N, C-alpha and C positions, 0 to 999 in steps of 0.2 A: 672035589672042591677046586674051583677056578678063582684065582685072584689076579686080575690083570690091570696093570697101570697103563693108562693112556696118556702119555706125556706129550704136551704141545710146546715145542721149544720157543716159538715166537712169543708166547705168553708166559713161558716158564711155569706152566700149570699142569698139575696132575689130577686127572679124573680116574675113577676106579670102577671096574666091573667085577662083581662077585656072583658066582653061580654054584648051586648045589641041588641035585635031585630035581632038575627042571624048573627051579625058581631062581630068580636073579635080583640083584640090587645094584643100583648105580649110585656112586658118591660123587658129588660136585661135578655134574656134567657141564661140558661146554654147550654153547647155544644150539649147535646143529644136532638134531636127535638121531640121525641115521646111523652113525658109527655104533651107538649102543644097541639100537634095534637090530642091526646086522649081527652084532656079537651074540645077542640073545637067540636070533634065528639059527645061527651057526651051531650053538650049543643046545638047541632044542628047548630053550627055556622061556618062561614068561617073566617079564620084569614086574616084580611085586612092589618094590619100594624104591624111592629116590631120596636118598639122604643128603641133606645139605648141612655142612659143618658150620656155616654162618652166612650172613648176607654179604656176598662177595662184592668187593669194591672195584676190583681191577678187571672184571669181565661180567658180561650178562650171562647168567646161568641158563642152561637149557631145560630146566625142570618143568616149565609150563608146557612146552611143546611135547616133551617126552611123556609127561603124564597124560596129556590129551590123546596121544597116539597109542598109548599102551594100557591106559587105565590104572597105572601104578599110583600109589599113595605117596605124596610129597611129605617128608618128615623133617621137621626142624627141632632143635633143642629148646629148652626152657627159655622163656622171655621173648620168643619170636612173635612178631605181630605183622601180619600181611593183609593185603587187600583181596586175597583170593583164598580158596579153601586149602588148608594144609592140616596135617596132624602135628600138634605141638607135644612132643614127648616130655616125660618127666625124667629127672635125673635118676639113673639106675634102671630105667625101663629097658626091657629086652624085646627084640624082634626075631622071628624065626624065618630063615631062608633055607628050605630043604632041611638038611641035617645040621645047619650052622645056626649060630645065634649072634646077634649084634647087640651090644649093650651101650646105652647112652651114658656118657660121662660128661656132665656139664662143666666146661672149663672156661669161664668168662675171663676177659682181660683184653684180648684183641678186639672183641666186641662183647656186649653183655650176653648175647645168645650163643656165643661160640661154644661148640660142642665137639668132643672127641668120641669116636665110635670104636669100641673094642670088639674085635672079631674072635669068636670061639670056633674051633674046628669041629669036625665030626665026632671027635672023642671028648668034646667039652673042655678042651684045653685052650687057654688064651694063645692066639696066634699072631695078631697084628693090631696096631692102632692106626686109625685114620685121623690125623690131628688137625686137619684144616690149616689155619694160620696160627694155631696155638703154639705148636712146636715145629720148627723147620730142621733141616739137617744143617747143624752149625749155628743156628740162630733161632729167634722167636719172632712172632708177629708184632708189628708196630701197634702201639696202644693209643694212637691219636686219630683214629678214623670214626669213632663213635662218641665224640665229645658232645653230650647233650644231657638234658634232664639233670643238670647240676654236676655231672661227672666231668672231671678233668682228665687229661692224659696221665697225670700222676696217679689219680684214682684207679684208672684202668690198668696201669702198669702194676700197681699194688695187687689188684685182683689177679692179674696174670701170674705174678710171682706165687701167690697162694695156690692157684690152679696147678702150676707146675710142681710145686712142692707137695701138695696134699692129694692131687689126683693122678698125676702122671708118674712122678718119680717112684712112688711105692709099687708100681707095676713091675712084672718080671723083666729081667734084663734081656731075655731071648726074644722078646716081642719085636716084630718088624715095625719100624716107624714109616708110615706113608703120609707125607705132608701134601698140602695143596699146591705148594710152589717150590721152585728151586732158584739157583743163581740167575740173576737178571731181573727178577721181580722186585718191584718197589714196595712190596708188602713187608719186607725186612731190609736189612742193610748189609749182612755179611753171610749170606747163605752159601753153603758148599755146592760144588758142581754135581755131587751125587744126588740122586732123586729118592733114595731110601737108605735106611741103615737100621741097625739094631738099637734098641733103647739103651742097652748096656754100654755100647760104644758112645752114644750121645751123652750119657752120664759122665763119661771120661773126657770128652772132647768139646762139648758144647758149652760156651762160656756161661750160658744162662742156667745150667744145671750143676754148677760147681758147688759143693757142700758149704764152702766157706763164704759164699756170696751172701751178703746181707740184703735185706729187703730194700734198704735205703740205697745201697750200691746198685742193685738191680734197677730200681726206678730211675736213677740218674742215667744209667747206661741206655736203658730201653727208650727213654724219652729224648736222648741225644741223637736226633734223626732229622734229615732234611724233610721239608714239607712234602706231602703226597702230591702226585700229579692231579691236575684239576678235574679229570674225568672220574676219579674214584668216587666222590660223593654222588655223582650223577648215576653211575652204574649201580651203586648200592641202592639208590632210590628206585631204579627200575626193577631191581630184584625184589623189592618189597611191594611195589605197586602193581607190577605186571607190565607186559609189553606186547608188541605185535608178533605174530608167528613169523619165525625166520623163513619159513617156506614162502610166505607172501612177500617178504622183503626181497628175497632172491629173485622171485618171479618178476617183481616190478623193476629191479635193477638190471636184470639181464636184457638190456635194451641197446641194440646196436644203433648208434646215432649217425646219421649222415653228417657231412661237414657243415652244412648250413644250420642244421638243428643244434649241433654241438656249439657252434659259434654263437647262436642265439642264447643258449643257456649261459655261456660265458658273459655275454653282454648284460644278462639279467642278474649277474653276481655269483654264479655257481663257481665253486672252487675247482680248479683243474688240478687233480691229484695224479701225478706221474709216478707209477710204482716200478719203473724199470730200474736197472742197476745204476750205481753212481756214475760209472764211466759212460754208459749209454746216455744218461741224462746230460752229462757234461758235454758230450759231442754234439748235441742238438735237442732242444726242447721248445715247447710253446712258451713264449714270454709270459712271465707271471705265474708259471706252474710251480707247485710245491712238490719236491721230490722226497718220497719216503719209500725206499726200496722194499719190494715184497720179500726179498731174501735176507731178512734180518728181523729185528724186533719190531716188525711193522705195526701191529695193532697197538703196542705200548706207545710208540712214538706218535701215531695218529692221535691217540687219546691224550697224550701230553701236550701236543702242539695245536690241535684244532679245537678251539674252545667250545663251540656250540655243537652239541650232538645232532641238531637239526639242520646243520649246514648243508645246502644242496651241493652235491659232488658229481662232477663228471670225470671220467677216468681215461688215462692213457696207460694201457697195460701191455705186457708181452702177449703175443697171440696165444690163445688157448687158456689164459689164466684169469679170464674175466670173472667167472663164478667164484674161484678161489679168493679173489680180491674182495668181492662183495661179502662173502661169508666171514672173512677175517675182519672186515670193518664191522659187520653186525655183531661179532663177538664182544666188541666194546661199545655197542650202542649206536653206531653210526648207520642209521637205517635209511637215510635220505639220499641214496645214490640214484641219480637220474638215468645213468647209462654210461656207455663207453664209446669212444670214437671208432667207428668201423674202419678197419685198415690201420688204426693206430697212428703213430708219428709219421709213418711213410705216406699215409694219405694226406696228412697236413703238408708235408714237403712237396708232394706231387702237385698240390694245388698252388704252389708258389707262395705259401704263407710265410710270414716272418719267423725266423728261427733264432733263438738265443742260445748262447753257449757259456760254459764255465771253464776258464783256464784251469787245467789240472796237470801238475808236473810231478815227476818222480822225486823221491826224497834226495837223490844225488844232485839233481839240478837245484833243488831248494838249498842244499848245503853250499853250492857254489854261490848262489845269491847271498846267502848268509855271510859268507866270508868277505864279500866285496862291498856290502852296503848295509845300512841300518834298516831293519825290516820291522813292520808292524805285524806281530804274530798273534793270532787268536787261537787259543787252546780251548776247544769246546767239550773236553772231557769233564767228568764229574769232579767236584772239589777234592775228593779223596785221591783220585787218580793224579790230579795235578800236584797235590802235596807230596805224593810218593816220589815223583820225579818229573821235571819239566825243563823246557828250554829257558835259560835265564832271560828275563825281560818279557816273556810271553804273557799276554793278558788272558786270564781265565774267564771265559764266558760260557758257562755250562749250557749245553743245548737245552736242557730242561727249563732253563730260565732265560733264554735268549731274548725274548720279547721285553723283559724287564731291563735289559742292558743296551737295547738299541740306541737309546738316547745318549749313552756314554760314548758312542762310536762316531767317527767323523767320515762323512760320505766323500770327502775330498782325499782321503788317505787310501793307500793300497794295502789291503790286508791279505796275509797268508794264513789259511785256515787249516787246522788239523784236529783229528780226534785220535783214537787208538789205532784204528785200522782202515779208516776211509769211509765208513758207512755214515756216521753221524756228521762228519765234516761236510759232506755233500748236501745233507738235509739243511745244515746251517747256511751253506752257500746259497741254496735256493731261497731260503727265508731272507737273507741279506739282499739278494737280487730283487725279490718281490718288494722290498722296502727301500729301493733306490740306491743301493750300494753297487756300483758298477765295477770298481777296481778290486776284484776278488780272485784269489788264486788258491785252489785246493791242492793240498799235498797228498798225492796218492799213496796209499799204504800207511798213512798216519804216523803216529809216534813209534809204532813198532818198526817201521822202516827208517825213520829218522835216527833211531838208536844205533843203526848200523852205518851211519855216516860220520863225518868229522864235526858235526854240529855239537858244541859243548852242552852238557846237561848238568843239572844240579845233582848232588849226591842222592843216591837211591835210598828211600826210607821204607822200612817195612810197615805196611798198612795196619798190621795187627798190633805190633809193639810200639810203633811210632819211633823206633830207633834206627840209626843208619845200618844198612846191610853190609 
């Protein structure tokens, strides 16, 4: 028996490959099919089933391409409705993979069709559960993504409570819990950094599984969550309706553009997406470019900040990372990449084109400025991070909702911008520059670096208890 977790950090997403006796199954695959096909070839197996735990909202699943290339059957749980052929399983139904069995456990709540898959080993003993977004390590899925047909988020939260109590908690403590997401995903709010655990330990440590927790308390806590990123509903719809083959998307987008063609696309309204590091972007970039660094939660931030999935995009990438960029955009449904500038930013500079910069200073220099003058400070971390500890007087403008706050800012003021480590702040700076804010200074290293300077901070609050540390 092989059970392999394929964890993708930039999406905080876990897919799974299971194999026995030459037969294999894939659970919640990412959009590109080749990693799963290569695993099957390596183990000499044929992919028999593709199990989906639910209609994913935070990425475009790879089930359609994978099924087309392998002949595998796509399996959803009860209540799933799609625009393409799938097998809709019944609650309690079992599937055979070599000497293994996988049992369908319908666990609605995150979404109506949400399903947990229980894996039995070669001896018929329960081994693991693949919980999708029903149960995370340290948290549970948000209940506000499938509000329709008269269902409210409170209704779904109640369903989730019942699923956890009646379907998950009675299972044996030794089971391994394999969720669809980990820390960093917006599908929950307090997930642990671990990507799997035993069910017994989750019963002890996960707030949602505590025996004294009432249904009313659970509903109140589960629905106390920030709104989801705007791309969630769009990705869920793609997963229901279908989408273009990622192989075709990549082939179209792997297009090296000469300077004249690149500029023509810019004039026609294409978004210039610069995926280099924050400091590379700060030192010189194409005016009006949006910076979202590839070495971070790239896909999540593109999905959060680029509203239209059909936006035409031209790329500035580090050399050799063009295909990677295109695939990671396709994972969240951005399929309209026209191409990338051949020669990258150096080609732009060689042609004598205008270059923009963002002032970026170390935290120590910021501390000197702070001591000598009154500063306008923008803290672009999430509200919970800001509440836990911040610079007194700093204005909290979470990057997730920056467009909603632009009208509150003054283009005549000089803003010092920081996040936790410097990744999000440069994204924010690029957005501010694109919207006419010229006096912008990024604080390199962010709040983590500021904490080691003389800049005063509010008392640190524990995010779990809400009490001072």
